[in-house]
N, C-alpha and C positions, 0 to 999 in steps of 0.2 A: 775061658774061665782062669783062674790062678789057683793053684792049688793051696792046700793048707800047708804043704813042705815049704811052698817058696814063700810064705807069709809068715813063715813060724821062725824065721830067721832073717827079716827083710830091713829091719830099722836100728842104727845105730843113734842111741840118746845122748846128747853131750849136754853134760851138765856143771856148769860153774859153780865151785861150792864155795862160800865165804861166809865165815862164822854162822851157821845153821844146825848147830848141835840139837839144836831142841825139835828138828822136824828131818832130819836127812835121813834116819832110820826109816822113819814111814813114808819119806817120798821114794827112797829107795825099793823099798818093798813094793810100793803100788806100781814102780816103771817095771819092776822084775815078772811081776803078775801078769803083764801082758804078753799074750801070743806072737806078737809082732815083734817083739825086742829080742835082737840078737847080742846086741851089747849095750852095756851102758858105761857111756868114759867120762867120768868124773874127774874134774880139775879142781884140787881144793887151791884157793889163792891167797896163800899166805893166813889163813884163819887162825884166831888165836884164842878160841872158846873150847877146845877139844873137838872141833869136827875133823880135824886132819888123822888125829889118832880114831876115832870113830870109822872114817871111811878108811884106813887102814885095815880094820877089824870086819869090816863088812867086805870088803875085797877078798877076804879069805875064805868069806861064807860062800861064795857063788863065782866063778870061774867067768859069767859075764861081765862081772866088774873090772873094768881095767881103770885103774887110779894113777893120775899124775899130781904131782905136786910143785906149786911155785915157791919158792921160800919167802918170798914178800907180795904184799899184793899189788897186783898189775892193772886189775880192772876186768870187766866182764868179757869186752872185747880180747884182752889177750889171752884170758882163759879159755874163750871158743877158739880162738888162732890154735893155740895147744890140743884143743880136742880135734879139730878139724883134721889135722896132719894124722890123725891116727884112727880115723875111719876104717872100717872095712866093709860096712855093708853098703846095699844099694841105695838106701834112702836114710836120710837124716833129720832128726829134730832136737829143737832148743827146748831144754827142760829146766826151768829154773829149782832149786832147791828146797823152797818151802811149798806149803800147802796149797799156792793158790789156783795151780792149774792141775786139771784131773788126768792122768795118764789112760784112763779108761776110753778117752778120747781118741786115742792113736790109731783106732782101727778106722774112725769115721773121717779121717784127716788123711790116711793112708790110701784108701779106696780111689779118687781118682788119678793117684800118682801110677798105683799098680795097673791100672785100665787104660795109661798113658793117656789120660785127658787134659791133663797139666803137668807142668814141671815143678810148681813151686805151690803149695798150700799153707795160707794163714788162716791159724784159728781166731776167728773175731769174737771177742767177747761181749760187743755191744750191740749185735745185730739180735739179741733176746733180750724183751722187754723188763723181766726179772733181773737181768743182770744189770741194766741200767737203774733201776730201783735202789740195790743193793749194793751199789758202787758208791766210792767216797766222791762227793760231791766235785771237790777241787780236783782229784785225779781224775775224773770223770771228763772235765770241762777242759782240761788242760790238754787229755790225750785228743779230744774232737779237734781242737785248735790245731795243736801239731801234725793231726791225720789231714785234716781240711788244706794247711797249707803245704804239706808233702804232695798230697793228689795236685795242686797246682803248677807245680815245679816239676812232677814226674809225668802228668798226664792220666795216672792211676784213678781209680774210683773205689779207693778202700774206705774202711770205715773202722779198724785198727791197726794202723801203723805200728805200733808201740807194743802189739802183742808179743809175748815169749813162744807162743808156738808158733814158730815157722818152719816148715818141712820140706824139705827138697831133695831132690835126684843129688846123691854124694856126689857124683861127676861134675853136676854144674856148680854145686856150693866150693867144689875145691878150684874153681875155675876164678873164683872172687877172691882178689887180695884185700884181706882185712886191715885197715889202718889204726883202727880207731880200737883205743884200751881200753874205753869205757862203755857207760850206757849207750854212747854215739854210734855205738854199732847197729841199733835198729833202723833209724834214716839211713845210715851207709849203706849196708845192704838191701834196704829198699829202692834207694836210688839206683844203685848199680843195676840190680834185675830187672829194674825198668827200662833201662837202656840197654839192655840184653834183649829187649824183646822176647821176653819167655813167656810163657803161658801161666797165668797165676790167678787161682781163684781163693775166695774168702769162704771157710765153712764154720760156721755156729757153732762156739764153744762153751762149757759150763766155767763159770770163775767164780771165785771167793775172793773178794778183796782182802788185802791184809793192810791192817794202821801199821802207822810209823810206830806206835807203840808195842807192836808185836813184832818189828824187826825190819819193816819194809825201808829199804836202803836207799831207791832214790829220790831227788828232792828237785826244790826250783833251780838251782844251778845247771842239773842235768837237762831240767826245760830249755834252759836258754842253751847251752851246746847242742842239744839237739834240732835247733832252730838254725844253729849256724852250720850243722851239718847235712841239715836240708840242703841249704844252699850251696855247701861247698861241692857235694857230690851231687847234685843235679846238673850243675854248671861242669863239673872238670867231667874230663871224655875218657871214656873207655871204663871198664870194670876193676882197673888197676891201680 
C-alpha cells in the first residue's frame, strides 16, 4: 500500500497559460486543493490579458506555484518543454488553464501509476455517454477521426488521443524530446510513447466542453497540423 505521505507530494502539474485571466485563479485554486499535488509549474506563454500579472500574484500566495514566463507566445508545446525541464516530483500531468478538465480526477488517474500497473495514463473524455452528449459535435467528430487515424498508425487503441489529461512517470516524460511548438504536441507525444512500448491505460474522466466564444483556442488548422504530426512521428524513428 502507498502511504498518504507518499501521495501528498507525488504530482507535478504542468500548466501552459495563454490569455486565461478569466479562469486562471479558479483553476489554480482547484489544482492546489488536491492532496496529490506537490507543485504547480505554470508557464505564461506571452499573455497580454493580465494572466501574467495574476500568475505573479498567485505565486506569492502559495510556495507550490513555480511560475515561468515566455516574453512572446511560442505555443503549448514550447510552454510544456519549459515546464518539463522544471519537474521535481515523481509523476506529472498536463493541465490546461481553463475549466474544461476537473483536477479532482487526479487521484483516479494517479492510482495505476503508483501501483506500478502502467507508466502513462490518459484521461478519456468520451468513454462516458454524458460527455459525448454534451460535447460540441464538430469538436467530438474531429477528435474521433484524429484518434482513429492515430490508432491506425501507432497500433494503439485509444478513444481520446487529444485529451489534455496525460499523466506520466516524470522520468519517462523527460526521456521524450518535444519538438512541436503548438497543439501538435498531443499526437507527437502519443506516437513517441507508442514506439517506446510503454504501458498505457485510459481512465474515464469528467469534462465540460468550452465553446470558441468562451475562449477555446484550437481550430481547424490545428487539426490539419495534427494529421501531419501523426504521420511524421509515427514514421520517424525513436522518441527524439
